[in-house]
Backbone bond lengths (Angstrom), bond angles and torsions (degrees), N, CA, C in turn:
res aa  C-N    CA-C-N  psi(-1)  N-CA   C-N-CA  omega(-1)  CA-C   N-CA-C  phi
1 M - - - 1.462 - - 1.524 108.96 -
2 K 1.319 116.49 136.11 1.449 120.45 -179.24 1.524 110.91 -68.66
3 I 1.339 113.01 156.69 1.465 119.53 179.78 1.522 110.76 -60.34
4 T 1.335 115.37 -39.44 1.473 118.61 -178.90 1.518 111.04 -64.29
5 S 1.331 116.60 -36.15 1.464 119.99 179.40 1.520 110.72 -68.31
6 L 1.366 115.97 -40.81 1.468 119.77 177.84 1.522 110.78 -62.73
7 A 1.325 115.26 -40.77 1.466 119.81 -179.86 1.520 110.42 -64.38
8 A 1.316 115.76 -41.00 1.461 119.46 179.95 1.522 111.24 -65.76
9 A 1.344 114.95 -42.20 1.466 119.14 179.06 1.524 111.10 -63.83
10 F 1.341 115.43 -41.30 1.463 120.35 179.44 1.532 110.71 -62.73
11 A 1.335 115.03 -42.97 1.466 120.02 179.90 1.527 110.96 -62.98
12 M 1.339 115.79 -39.48 1.468 119.68 -179.06 1.528 111.18 -66.38
13 I 1.346 115.95 -31.99 1.464 119.67 179.69 1.525 111.16 -78.26
14 V 1.341 115.49 -44.59 1.472 120.45 -173.28 1.520 112.34 -78.99
15 F 1.328 117.72 -34.19 1.462 121.26 -172.71 1.539 112.99 -56.44
16 P 1.333 119.49 -45.46 1.473 118.35 178.93 1.538 113.06 -59.96
17 F 1.362 116.11 -38.14 1.458 119.01 177.92 1.524 111.05 -66.20
18 F 1.328 116.37 -36.82 1.458 120.94 178.24 1.526 110.44 -63.04
19 I 1.334 114.85 -44.24 1.468 119.33 -179.58 1.527 110.32 -63.94
20 I 1.338 116.01 -44.15 1.467 120.21 -179.60 1.532 110.54 -62.48
21 N 1.332 116.00 -42.72 1.467 120.36 179.66 1.526 111.00 -64.27
22 Q 1.340 116.18 -39.21 1.467 120.44 179.32 1.519 110.55 -65.96
23 I 1.332 115.83 -41.65 1.463 119.51 178.81 1.528 110.14 -63.06
24 H 1.340 115.67 -41.47 1.464 120.46 179.72 1.534 110.51 -64.33
25 T 1.352 115.99 -42.06 1.462 120.10 179.19 1.521 111.05 -64.23
26 D 1.330 116.46 -43.73 1.467 120.58 178.31 1.531 110.60 -62.64
27 G 1.346 114.45 -38.20 1.468 118.46 178.80 1.516 111.74 -64.93
28 Q 1.331 116.45 -39.60 1.457 120.59 178.38 1.520 111.59 -65.07
29 K 1.329 116.13 -41.26 1.460 120.44 178.23 1.529 110.59 -62.86
30 L 1.330 115.52 -42.87 1.462 119.83 179.02 1.525 110.85 -64.57
31 S 1.328 116.13 -41.31 1.467 120.06 178.93 1.518 110.97 -63.22
32 L 1.327 115.79 -41.05 1.464 119.86 -179.98 1.523 110.84 -64.99
33 R 1.340 116.27 -43.74 1.470 119.09 178.53 1.519 110.93 -63.30
34 T 1.343 115.44 -39.68 1.464 119.45 179.10 1.528 110.69 -64.91
35 E 1.325 115.86 -42.91 1.465 120.02 179.81 1.524 110.97 -62.44
36 L 1.323 117.01 -43.72 1.456 120.56 179.32 1.531 110.96 -63.10
37 R 1.332 116.23 -37.94 1.468 119.94 179.05 1.520 110.39 -67.30
38 Y 1.333 116.77 -41.01 1.461 120.58 177.28 1.532 110.59 -64.03
39 N 1.329 116.53 -43.38 1.467 120.17 179.31 1.530 110.95 -58.13
40 A 1.320 115.29 -46.11 1.462 119.85 -178.74 1.531 110.60 -64.13
41 A 1.332 116.40 -39.82 1.466 120.49 -179.13 1.521 111.27 -64.86
42 I 1.331 116.32 -43.53 1.469 120.21 -178.11 1.523 110.92 -70.91
43 D 1.327 116.51 -41.39 1.462 119.93 177.73 1.525 110.94 -59.87
44 A 1.325 116.54 -44.57 1.462 120.49 -179.91 1.529 110.93 -63.97
45 A 1.344 116.28 -40.75 1.463 120.13 -179.58 1.521 111.28 -64.42
46 V 1.332 116.57 -42.21 1.464 120.36 -179.28 1.529 110.99 -68.52
47 Q 1.325 117.06 -39.61 1.460 119.54 179.09 1.529 111.04 -64.79
48 D 1.335 116.73 -41.54 1.465 119.68 177.25 1.523 110.96 -63.99
49 A 1.328 116.17 -39.30 1.464 120.01 178.60 1.524 110.60 -64.04
50 A 1.331 116.95 -41.89 1.466 120.86 -179.26 1.519 111.50 -64.40
51 L 1.319 116.43 -38.51 1.464 119.36 179.11 1.523 111.13 -67.04
52 M 1.331 116.69 -40.55 1.462 119.95 179.75 1.524 111.79 -73.49
53 L 1.315 116.91 -19.01 1.456 121.49 -178.59 1.520 111.63 -60.77
54 I 1.323 117.10 -32.97 1.466 120.52 -176.63 1.518 112.14 -103.68
55 S 1.339 117.56 13.02 1.458 120.42 176.48 1.513 108.38 -91.32
56 N 1.312 116.63 118.66 1.456 121.92 -178.21 1.520 109.75 -126.64
57 E 1.323 114.77 136.20 1.454 119.69 -179.89 1.525 111.69 -67.98
58 K 1.339 117.24 -34.63 1.449 121.24 -177.19 1.528 109.61 -97.57
59 Q 1.324 116.05 129.02 1.450 119.97 -177.22 1.527 111.30 -61.91
60 G 1.322 117.19 -28.80 1.451 121.02 -179.49 1.505 113.40 -64.17
61 F 1.340 117.29 -17.31 1.461 121.09 178.98 1.524 112.38 -93.12
62 E 1.332 117.39 -3.73 1.457 119.65 179.37 1.531 110.06 -71.19
63 A 1.328 116.49 175.00 1.465 120.93 -176.45 1.521 110.91 -53.53
64 Q 1.315 116.29 128.81 1.445 120.79 -179.49 1.518 109.89 -76.71
65 Y 1.321 115.61 156.08 1.457 120.83 -174.88 1.524 111.39 -61.64
66 E 1.364 116.73 -35.73 1.459 119.55 -176.11 1.519 112.32 -63.23
67 S 1.304 117.99 -35.18 1.461 121.50 -178.70 1.515 109.27 -149.35
68 A 1.327 115.97 124.44 1.473 120.02 179.81 1.521 111.95 -65.98
69 K 1.337 117.40 -16.63 1.460 120.75 -178.65 1.526 112.54 -88.14
70 N 1.321 116.63 -11.12 1.458 120.36 -175.24 1.520 110.16 -86.98
71 V 1.320 115.99 90.08 1.461 121.81 179.61 1.519 109.87 -128.17
72 R 1.299 115.24 157.11 1.464 120.80 175.84 1.525 108.09 -84.08
73 A 1.326 116.34 118.84 1.462 120.97 -176.72 1.527 110.56 -72.79
74 N 1.323 115.88 126.18 1.462 122.03 178.62 1.534 107.91 -90.72
75 L 1.327 115.95 84.27 1.465 121.47 -171.50 1.524 113.07 -63.92
76 D 1.318 116.50 -47.26 1.468 119.34 -176.11 1.523 111.69 -64.50
77 A 1.324 116.72 -42.14 1.469 119.74 178.66 1.523 110.71 -63.67
78 A 1.326 116.63 -37.26 1.462 120.94 179.44 1.521 111.29 -64.07
79 M 1.340 116.94 -46.27 1.465 119.61 -178.89 1.527 111.97 -69.63
80 D 1.324 117.11 -35.99 1.464 119.49 175.84 1.530 110.07 -59.44
81 A 1.325 116.14 -44.02 1.463 120.26 -179.80 1.527 111.01 -67.46
82 F 1.325 116.63 -39.86 1.467 120.72 -179.64 1.528 111.10 -59.80
83 Y 1.323 116.33 -53.61 1.463 119.46 -176.11 1.523 111.71 -70.85
84 R 1.303 117.83 -35.28 1.469 119.71 178.97 1.523 110.38 -61.61
85 T 1.325 116.92 -47.56 1.466 120.57 179.60 1.528 111.30 -67.52
86 L 1.333 116.62 -40.13 1.462 120.15 -179.26 1.521 110.92 -63.53
87 Y 1.318 117.91 -46.90 1.467 121.36 -178.06 1.525 111.53 -64.64
88 V 1.331 116.48 -38.61 1.466 119.67 179.32 1.525 110.45 -63.92
89 N 1.337 116.35 -45.18 1.468 119.78 -177.21 1.527 112.98 -73.34
90 F 1.333 116.97 -22.00 1.466 120.01 174.19 1.528 111.44 -88.60
91 G 1.322 117.09 -2.79 1.454 121.44 178.45 1.512 114.42 72.95
92 I 1.339 117.76 28.30 1.472 120.70 -177.31 1.528 110.89 -127.70
93 A 1.339 116.05 30.46 1.472 120.57 -177.23 1.524 112.24 -60.58
94 D 1.336 117.33 -27.48 1.474 121.21 -177.50 1.522 111.85 -115.32
95 D 1.321 117.31 24.88 1.464 121.39 -177.55 1.533 110.01 -127.26
96 P 1.336 118.45 88.72 1.467 121.65 -177.10 1.523 113.47 -58.74
97 Q 1.328 117.61 -35.51 1.462 119.99 -179.55 1.525 110.96 -66.56
98 A 1.324 116.09 -44.13 1.467 119.77 177.68 1.522 110.97 -65.18
99 Q 1.316 116.95 -35.59 1.456 121.33 177.64 1.524 110.97 -63.23
100 A 1.323 116.32 -43.80 1.466 120.65 179.04 1.524 110.75 -63.89
101 L 1.337 116.56 -37.86 1.464 120.17 179.08 1.521 110.68 -68.02
102 L 1.338 117.48 -42.20 1.460 120.84 179.19 1.523 110.69 -62.44
103 D 1.315 116.75 -35.30 1.465 120.95 -179.02 1.528 111.58 -61.69
104 V 1.322 117.09 -27.37 1.468 121.11 178.12 1.530 110.51 -63.70
105 Y 1.328 116.63 -28.94 1.455 120.76 -178.06 1.532 112.70 -89.70
106 I 1.326 116.73 10.18 1.464 122.06 175.99 1.521 107.22 -114.74
107 P 1.317 118.68 89.44 1.465 121.06 -173.97 1.520 114.31 -68.29
108 A 1.331 117.61 -31.93 1.468 118.87 -177.14 1.522 110.27 -164.93
109 I 1.325 114.03 151.03 1.460 122.68 172.26 1.518 106.33 -132.51
110 V 1.305 116.69 137.51 1.462 120.08 178.58 1.522 109.01 -122.90
111 V 1.324 115.20 137.03 1.462 121.53 174.20 1.518 107.93 -108.45
112 I 1.306 115.99 122.94 1.460 121.49 179.64 1.525 108.17 -89.87
113 G 1.324 116.05 110.89 1.452 120.98 179.30 1.509 111.55 -96.58
114 Y 1.318 115.49 177.50 1.464 120.20 -175.91 1.522 112.13 -65.49
115 D 1.332 117.72 -46.03 1.464 120.96 -176.71 1.528 112.90 -120.30
116 G 1.320 116.83 18.77 1.453 121.78 178.38 1.514 110.56 173.45
117 Y 1.318 116.88 175.09 1.459 120.19 -177.69 1.528 110.48 -127.16
118 Y 1.324 114.49 157.67 1.461 122.32 -178.53 1.526 108.54 -121.48
119 L 1.324 115.76 139.49 1.465 120.91 177.09 1.522 109.94 -111.02
120 Y 1.327 114.79 133.66 1.458 121.87 175.30 1.517 105.90 -112.05
121 A 1.336 116.07 100.61 1.467 120.46 -172.32 1.527 109.64 -147.25
122 D 1.345 115.55 177.53 1.465 121.17 -176.16 1.518 112.63 -65.83
123 D 1.326 113.99 147.05 1.455 120.79 169.44 1.519 107.19 -147.11
124 E 1.320 116.25 148.07 1.459 121.29 -179.33 1.529 109.83 -104.23
125 F 1.320 114.86 143.06 1.463 120.54 178.94 1.524 108.73 -153.97
126 A 1.303 116.22 160.86 1.460 121.54 179.58 1.526 109.23 -92.67
127 N 1.325 116.48 128.30 1.464 119.68 178.25 1.528 110.49 -81.23
128 R 1.302 118.07 -173.85 1.467 122.08 -176.57 1.526 112.04 -64.45
129 G 1.309 115.56 -26.39 1.460 119.13 179.20 1.514 113.34 -86.43
130 G 1.327 116.17 3.08 1.460 120.40 -179.59 1.507 114.20 82.03
131 E 1.324 117.16 4.76 1.453 120.64 179.66 1.526 110.29 -88.49
132 T 1.329 115.19 148.80 1.463 120.36 -179.80 1.522 110.32 -81.85
133 E 1.310 116.12 129.10 1.456 122.25 178.14 1.525 109.26 -125.35
134 S 1.305 115.03 156.31 1.460 120.87 177.76 1.518 109.26 -128.93
135 R 1.297 115.66 139.68 1.463 120.64 174.47 1.520 109.48 -159.92
136 H 1.322 115.19 165.29 1.458 120.37 179.03 1.525 109.95 -73.63
137 V 1.323 115.88 135.08 1.466 121.78 176.97 1.531 108.59 -138.76
138 W 1.323 115.10 162.59 1.450 120.42 173.80 1.523 109.79 -84.06
139 Y 1.308 115.94 129.72 1.459 120.73 172.66 1.526 108.77 -93.46
140 A 1.318 115.42 157.44 1.459 120.52 -177.56 1.523 111.34 -59.12
141 K 1.325 115.31 147.58 1.460 120.09 179.77 1.525 110.76 -60.92
142 K 1.323 115.26 137.30 1.461 120.98 177.85 1.527 109.11 -111.92
143 P 1.320 117.44 128.00 1.470 119.98 -178.41 1.514 111.99 -74.21
144 Y 1.326 115.28 161.07 1.464 121.13 174.72 1.536 106.54 -85.59
145 A 1.327 115.91 79.13 1.464 121.56 -170.23 1.524 112.07 -95.57
146 Y 1.324 114.77 143.54 1.474 121.48 -179.20 1.529 108.95 -145.00
147 R 1.336 116.41 144.19 1.463 121.53 175.47 1.525 108.49 -131.87
148 D 1.344 116.57 130.57 1.459 119.72 -179.21 1.521 111.01 -88.41
149 A 1.327 116.52 -179.83 1.462 121.80 -175.48 1.517 112.54 -64.50
150 A 1.324 117.68 -24.84 1.468 121.51 -179.22 1.519 112.24 -87.30
151 G 1.333 117.04 -1.29 1.455 120.35 179.16 1.511 114.62 91.60
152 N 1.325 117.65 3.05 1.465 120.60 176.28 1.532 109.48 -70.49
153 S 1.311 116.72 134.98 1.465 121.90 -178.57 1.525 109.98 -107.73
154 L 1.319 115.18 137.04 1.461 120.39 178.97 1.519 109.83 -132.72
155 S 1.312 115.61 143.09 1.466 122.20 172.89 1.517 107.16 -118.12
156 F 1.343 115.71 116.45 1.459 120.60 -176.05 1.519 111.74 -88.66
157 T 1.324 114.66 170.42 1.464 122.73 173.63 1.528 107.74 -132.99
158 L 1.322 117.14 -172.99 1.462 121.12 178.87 1.524 112.68 -78.95
159 D 1.331 117.24 -0.83 1.461 120.59 171.56 1.526 108.29 -135.57
160 E 1.309 118.52 -152.96 1.463 121.21 -174.38 1.524 113.75 -84.16
161 Y 1.312 117.75 -2.43 1.460 119.61 178.87 1.531 108.74 -67.96
162 V 1.322 117.06 131.93 1.463 120.69 -172.76 1.520 110.34 -146.34
163 T 1.317 115.45 149.22 1.461 122.26 171.61 1.518 107.30 -112.95
164 A 1.347 117.03 125.82 1.464 121.48 -176.57 1.530 110.08 -126.72
165 Y 1.326 114.80 140.18 1.463 121.02 176.19 1.523 108.94 -121.73
166 E 1.333 116.23 125.83 1.455 122.62 178.96 1.531 108.85 -106.03
167 P 1.332 118.19 104.30 1.467 121.04 -175.99 1.531 112.96 -63.44
168 G 1.331 116.57 -28.95 1.455 119.13 -178.74 1.514 113.03 -60.75
169 T 1.334 115.64 -40.41 1.469 121.09 179.59 1.516 112.11 -108.58
170 Q 1.348 115.98 0.87 1.460 121.67 -177.19 1.531 110.98 52.12
171 T 1.318 113.88 45.86 1.471 120.70 -176.19 1.519 111.28 -113.03
172 W 1.332 115.82 133.93 1.454 122.42 172.87 1.520 108.80 -100.92
173 R 1.312 116.53 135.97 1.461 120.95 174.91 1.526 107.97 -131.22
174 Q 1.324 115.38 139.27 1.461 120.02 -176.64 1.520 108.55 -141.97
175 G 1.314 116.12 130.93 1.457 120.87 178.87 1.508 110.79 155.41
176 F 1.328 116.59 -172.19 1.459 119.91 176.80 1.531 109.08 -72.92
177 R 1.311 115.68 142.43 1.469 120.60 -175.09 1.525 111.98 -50.42
178 R 1.326 115.91 -44.96 1.472 119.67 -176.52 1.531 112.00 -63.26
179 D 1.334 116.80 -25.29 1.465 120.31 -177.55 1.523 113.00 -85.92
180 I 1.339 117.02 -35.89 1.461 119.23 -175.08 1.523 112.94 -97.15
181 A 1.335 118.06 -11.89 1.464 120.88 -178.09 1.532 113.50 -58.97
182 P 1.357 119.84 -43.79 1.468 119.29 -177.39 1.525 114.73 -59.78
183 S 1.331 117.79 -28.44 1.465 120.46 -177.53 1.526 112.73 -101.83
184 S 1.335 116.97 6.59 1.462 120.95 -176.44 1.524 111.45 -112.28
185 A 1.327 114.96 149.52 1.467 120.79 177.40 1.529 111.77 -99.04
186 V 1.332 118.16 3.42 1.467 121.35 179.74 1.524 109.27 -73.10
187 P 1.333 118.93 118.19 1.472 121.33 -176.22 1.525 113.42 -58.25
188 L 1.317 117.00 -38.08 1.458 120.40 -175.29 1.529 112.12 -62.17
189 L 1.319 117.26 -28.13 1.458 120.37 -178.56 1.526 112.69 -76.26
190 Q 1.321 117.31 -12.86 1.460 120.58 -174.17 1.520 113.37 -86.15
191 D 1.326 117.06 -19.03 1.475 121.29 -175.85 1.530 108.50 -119.66
192 A 1.327 116.62 110.11 1.464 121.31 -176.02 1.523 112.47 -61.68
193 A 1.339 117.23 -41.00 1.465 120.78 -177.15 1.524 111.20 -67.74
194 V 1.328 117.22 -44.96 1.468 120.84 179.23 1.521 110.06 -67.19
195 F 1.319 116.44 -40.70 1.468 120.77 177.48 1.524 110.29 -56.04
196 E 1.330 116.70 -46.91 1.469 120.53 -178.52 1.525 111.16 -64.24
197 Q 1.324 116.87 -40.34 1.461 120.65 179.64 1.529 111.09 -63.84
198 V 1.328 117.17 -46.41 1.463 121.30 -179.33 1.526 110.50 -68.34
199 R 1.316 117.17 -37.53 1.468 120.76 178.71 1.525 110.92 -59.52
200 R 1.322 116.45 -49.66 1.460 120.15 -179.26 1.533 111.31 -64.91
201 W 1.319 116.34 -43.09 1.467 119.90 179.98 1.520 110.38 -61.44
202 T 1.315 117.80 -42.37 1.469 121.71 -179.62 1.517 111.46 -62.19
203 I 1.319 116.96 -45.73 1.464 120.81 -178.77 1.526 110.79 -63.27
204 V 1.323 116.53 -49.77 1.468 120.68 -176.42 1.524 111.46 -65.96
205 S 1.326 117.82 -47.03 1.466 120.45 -177.05 1.524 111.71 -65.79
206 S 1.332 117.71 -36.37 1.464 120.51 178.61 1.525 110.88 -63.49
207 I 1.323 115.93 -46.03 1.468 120.45 179.98 1.526 110.46 -65.75
208 Q 1.315 117.26 -43.02 1.468 120.89 -178.75 1.526 111.65 -61.50
209 E 1.312 117.27 -43.46 1.470 120.73 -178.77 1.520 111.38 -61.70
210 D 1.326 116.94 -45.12 1.454 119.50 179.79 1.523 111.97 -68.54
211 L 1.316 116.98 -39.72 1.461 119.66 178.03 1.524 110.95 -62.24
212 Q 1.321 116.28 -41.89 1.461 120.41 178.36 1.519 110.73 -58.34
213 Y 1.316 115.88 -44.06 1.465 120.58 -178.17 1.527 111.57 -65.54
214 Y 1.325 117.29 -49.03 1.463 120.06 -174.61 1.527 112.68 -74.03
215 I 1.322 117.38 -32.10 1.459 119.46 176.42 1.527 109.99 -69.23
216 N 1.323 117.26 -40.56 1.469 119.71 176.10 1.525 111.02 -62.79
217 R 1.314 116.66 -40.87 1.459 120.80 -179.71 1.524 112.04 -66.45
218 H 1.320 115.85 -25.55 1.461 120.64 -179.72 1.524 111.79 -65.69
219 N 1.323 117.00 -23.15 1.463 120.01 -179.12 1.523 112.67 -58.78
220 A 1.340 116.89 -37.48 1.470 120.05 -179.92 1.520 110.88 -62.52
221 L 1.337 116.88 -41.96 1.469 120.46 178.25 1.522 110.88 -66.09
222 A 1.321 117.11 -43.37 1.456 120.45 -177.12 1.520 111.94 -61.11
223 K 1.327 116.57 -37.18 1.470 119.71 -179.78 1.521 111.43 -64.02
224 R 1.326 117.68 -31.43 1.479 120.01 178.07 1.521 111.29 -65.04
225 Y 1.329 116.04 -25.59 1.463 120.62 179.17 1.525 111.35 -94.66
226 G 1.313 116.43 8.08 1.452 119.97 177.90 1.511 114.44 82.30
227 V 1.331 116.93 16.55 1.465 120.57 179.26 1.528 108.15 -91.72
228 S 1.323 116.67 117.29 1.464 120.72 -176.98 1.525 112.13 -90.28
229 Y 1.314 117.36 -8.07 1.458 121.78 -178.28 1.535 110.59 -63.95
230 T 1.328 117.44 140.11 1.461 122.15 177.70 1.525 108.93 -96.55
231 F 1.315 116.32 113.71 1.454 121.94 -178.66 1.531 109.71 -78.83
232 T 1.317 116.98 132.56 1.462 122.58 178.41 1.527 108.63 -139.91
233 L 1.319 116.38 158.14 1.458 120.67 176.66 1.522 108.82 -74.65
234 P 1.332 118.49 117.36 1.469 119.78 -179.58 1.522 111.31 -70.32
235 A 1.307 115.84 159.29 1.464 121.21 179.02 1.524 109.32 -73.97
236 I 1.322 116.11 126.50 1.457 122.40 176.96 1.524 107.16 -118.76
237 S 1.305 116.87 128.18 1.460 120.69 -175.00 1.528 111.21 -66.45
238 G 1.329 114.55 156.11 1.457 119.75 177.95 1.514 112.23 -60.90
239 E 1.322 116.90 -35.04 1.465 120.53 179.12 1.524 111.19 -64.40
240 E 1.348 116.02 -42.26 1.460 119.17 178.90 1.526 111.44 -65.08
241 W 1.336 116.30 -40.81 1.464 119.46 177.03 1.525 110.29 -61.19
242 N 1.320 117.48 -44.91 1.458 120.59 -179.18 1.521 111.62 -61.38
243 N 1.327 116.31 -39.01 1.464 119.58 176.87 1.517 111.45 -68.20
244 T 1.331 115.78 -34.74 1.461 120.16 -176.47 1.520 112.11 -69.28
245 I 1.331 117.43 -36.82 1.465 119.84 -175.46 1.522 112.65 -92.17
246 Q 1.332 116.55 18.92 1.454 119.88 173.66 1.528 111.33 -74.50
247 D 1.313 116.53 -33.92 1.459 122.02 -176.83 1.527 109.37 -144.07
248 V 1.322 115.82 169.99 1.458 119.07 173.43 1.523 107.72 -59.66
249 G 1.335 117.20 146.86 1.453 119.34 -176.46 1.510 112.75 -173.43
250 V 1.327 115.89 -171.81 1.467 123.51 -173.81 1.522 109.75 -133.65
251 I 1.337 116.25 138.59 1.463 122.18 171.27 1.525 107.65 -124.51
252 A 1.315 117.27 126.32 1.462 121.72 179.31 1.521 109.78 -123.87
253 F 1.328 115.82 142.11 1.464 122.23 -179.56 1.525 108.88 -117.43
254 V 1.331 115.80 131.23 1.463 122.08 175.92 1.519 106.99 -128.78
255 Q 1.328 116.41 121.77 1.467 120.44 -173.79 1.527 110.78 -143.71
256 G 1.336 114.03 156.43 1.459 120.60 168.14 1.506 117.07 88.13
257 I 1.346 118.91 -0.94 1.461 120.50 178.15 1.526 108.53 -76.46
258 A 1.314 117.22 125.85 1.465 121.32 -178.98 1.521 110.50 -72.08
259 I 1.319 115.80 126.20 1.465 120.93 173.02 1.536 106.88 -131.62
260 G 1.300 114.79 105.90 1.462 119.54 -176.18 1.514 110.48 69.41
261 D 1.333 115.96 -128.75 1.465 120.29 -177.89 1.527 112.22 -99.62
262 R 1.333 117.18 17.48 1.454 120.51 178.27 1.521 110.40 -141.25
263 Y 1.334 115.70 -176.40 1.463 120.74 -176.97 1.526 110.78 -117.12
264 Y 1.300 113.98 143.31 1.458 120.08 177.00 1.526 109.00 -76.64
265 N 1.334 117.36 133.14 1.457 122.34 -179.52 1.518 107.88 -146.87
266 N 1.314 116.84 105.68 1.455 118.72 -176.35 1.520 110.44 -152.59
267 Y 1.305 115.78 167.64 1.453 122.71 175.24 1.527 108.03 -141.28
268 A 1.306 116.21 160.52 1.459 120.81 179.25 1.519 109.01 -135.34
269 L 1.325 115.44 141.23 1.448 122.21 179.96 1.520 108.76 -115.52
270 G 1.310 116.31 132.85 1.458 120.17 178.88 1.516 110.73 -134.20
271 G 1.325 117.10 119.39 1.459 121.09 179.16 1.508 110.94 -101.27
272 A 1.324 115.40 147.90 1.465 121.13 179.25 1.523 108.28 -114.48
273 R 1.320 115.61 71.72 1.464 119.22 -178.36 1.520 109.75 -63.26
274 I 1.302 114.45 132.19 1.459 120.72 -178.13 1.525 108.88 -103.08
275 V 1.303 116.46 121.82 1.454 121.03 178.36 1.516 108.43 -110.64
276 K 1.321 116.10 112.69 1.449 120.11 -180.00 1.521 109.54 -83.98
277 R 1.321 115.90 135.45 1.449 120.47 178.45 1.525 109.51 -72.41
278 D 1.334 115.15 145.65 1.457 119.33 177.62 1.518 110.57 -65.65
279 E 1.324 114.89 145.72 1.451 120.95 174.21 1.510 108.67 -116.37
280 F 1.314 116.66 141.85 1.452 121.87 179.84 1.524 108.16 -119.81
281 A 1.319 115.47 127.42 1.456 121.53 -178.21 1.524 109.56 -99.14
282 G 1.326 115.84 135.83 1.455 121.11 177.36 1.516 110.70 -101.97
283 I 1.327 116.81 126.53 1.462 121.82 179.68 1.526 108.95 -128.49
284 V 1.326 116.04 168.23 1.467 121.59 175.68 1.522 107.71 -122.05
285 A 1.333 116.69 120.51 1.461 122.66 179.44 1.523 108.73 -127.89
286 N 1.323 116.93 124.09 1.469 122.21 -178.51 1.521 111.70 56.14
287 G 1.317 115.32 35.02 1.455 120.54 177.39 1.513 114.74 79.60
288 I 1.337 117.49 1.84 1.464 121.49 -179.74 1.527 109.57 -110.48
289 K 1.323 115.26 139.57 1.465 120.85 -177.81 1.542 109.47 -88.09
290 Y 1.342 115.49 123.91 1.465 121.65 178.42 1.524 109.78 -123.97
291 Y 1.338 114.92 156.35 1.461 119.07 170.38 1.526 108.69 -129.56
292 Y 1.342 116.14 151.22 1.461 121.19 178.64 1.519 109.70 -142.68
293 R 1.315 114.93 157.98 1.462 121.69 179.82 1.530 108.80 -81.48
294 R 1.335 116.93 122.46 1.456 120.93 -173.91 1.528 113.40 -66.42
295 S 1.311 116.27 -26.78 1.463 118.82 179.96 1.520 112.03 -74.08
296 E 1.340 117.28 -12.37 1.452 121.28 -177.00 1.520 113.30 -114.33
297 C 1.324 117.12 -25.29 1.463 120.84 -174.53 1.520 110.77 -132.44
298 S 1.326 114.01 166.08 1.459 121.15 169.75 1.518 107.25 -141.65
299 S 1.326 117.74 162.34 1.457 120.66 -177.75 1.517 110.57 -153.46
300 P 1.355 116.68 139.34 1.463 119.51 175.11 1.526 112.24 -76.84
301 L 1.341 115.81 -12.10 1.457 119.61 179.38 1.526 110.14 -72.11
302 P 1.325 117.93 143.19 1.467 119.90 -178.36 1.528 111.79 -65.74
303 T 1.322 115.81 139.66 1.461 121.06 177.60 1.522 109.66 -76.20
304 Q 1.321 115.85 124.35 1.459 120.93 -179.64 1.530 111.27 -83.87
305 E 1.329 115.09 -42.34 1.460 121.12 -179.51 1.527 108.97 -148.16
306 T 1.321 116.06 159.03 1.462 121.90 176.79 1.523 108.80 -123.05
307 F 1.332 116.36 136.01 1.460 121.50 -176.71 1.523 110.38 -126.88
308 Q 1.326 116.15 154.14 1.459 122.23 178.97 1.519 112.65 -94.01
309 S 1.322 117.92 -9.76 1.463 120.84 179.68 1.508 109.54 -152.23
310 E 1.333 115.54 160.73 1.456 120.86 178.30 1.528 110.88 -68.20
311 K 1.325 116.47 -35.67 1.465 119.68 178.86 1.519 111.20 -61.41
312 E 1.321 115.30 -41.38 1.466 119.98 179.63 1.524 110.75 -63.24
313 A 1.338 116.50 -41.12 1.467 120.48 178.78 1.525 110.80 -65.30
314 A 1.340 116.57 -42.96 1.466 120.64 -179.44 1.521 111.22 -63.94
315 R 1.334 116.68 -38.50 1.464 119.96 179.72 1.525 111.77 -62.58
316 N 1.332 115.02 -25.12 1.457 119.38 -179.21 1.531 112.57 -96.04
317 G 1.328 116.46 15.82 1.452 120.81 172.45 1.509 116.05 87.20
318 Y 1.346 118.37 17.60 1.463 121.35 -179.08 1.534 109.99 -99.79
319 Y 1.332 115.16 145.95 1.447 122.02 178.67 1.527 109.96 -104.70
320 P 1.357 117.56 146.05 1.476 119.55 -178.80 1.524 111.39 -68.15
321 L 1.306 115.13 140.87 1.457 122.27 176.82 1.519 107.33 -126.37
322 A 1.325 116.78 102.14 1.458 120.93 -175.53 1.523 110.01 -82.53
323 C 1.329 115.77 146.58 1.459 121.25 176.31 1.518 108.27 -101.57
324 A 1.310 116.14 134.61 1.465 120.14 -178.84 1.510 110.94 -68.38
325 N 1.336 117.41 -37.53 1.461 121.83 -178.70 1.511 109.65 -127.41
326 S 1.325 115.88 156.52 1.459 120.83 178.03 1.515 109.83 -60.86
327 H 1.339 116.28 136.29 1.452 124.19 178.21 1.533 111.69 61.74
328 S 1.345 116.39 34.61 1.452 120.27 173.49 1.515 109.73 -71.08
329 T 1.319 116.33 162.21 1.449 120.98 -178.71 1.527 109.53 -108.93
330 V 1.320 116.05 125.69 1.444 121.69 179.54 1.521 108.23 -93.26
331 R 1.346 116.57 124.50 1.465 121.23 -177.91 1.522 109.69 -123.95
332 D 1.330 113.35 161.44 1.456 119.27 177.34 1.528 109.19 -74.67
């Protein structure tokens, strides 16, 4: 056989494999680009939701002085922001049918609040025509509840503030752990390190259990829409959970969207860290006007004026009064 004939035969054998490999490579590249676009869309939606979570029309609902993390979660504003950003980035802002289909691939959303969490997941109800419908709804807030071996009940928060009930004395105690521990017989309140470990474990395990339940339940709804994908709670590392429960925030899960020869399965975490601006108190001591940073000092002297910056205090004739130690007391 001539060399040219062998070359032609070889080309005829190899060429189809080359084409198939090229198609597969192009498909992988397209899938990767699609996945990255979905990741960016979900991350942006969750971040927007987290920011709106702490936006409150009434100043009384803003972070309380006792704890910067204690805010009233604006659930509706958060979800409006989440879906608005998600639909825009998926290119379906004006397509209600596509929006409804995308919602099928969102099995659950959880909002981490200061003293409990909220789940946004499927629920079934009868419409006016008597037909059964399913849609995402807010479930009642669930506290970060814990009970020890002695029957003492505790409700945790995102910081050390805790509510404890001692059945032996039928006593309720509420406050920061360090403040109520001396007068309490609850063992967990006496050890700061153990308290922190149990607090974090309680918050994470409570959220995980509910998410597992509602995501599994979502499978029945998805099958009605012809989605054969099995929704499951993805593995989230302990480090990510610890970062997530530092502040109020949002976790959203998007699963089951076909991209190439596989399915998209991801989640996004968005925290709404609250940064309180420093306040400076103006006092008069020995006839001289001083100002001090409230986060560092305290004083029995009456506050004459309150300022948002040191420059503002200085413009009003006040001199800086530094505290040697944190939470020092300024006296006349």
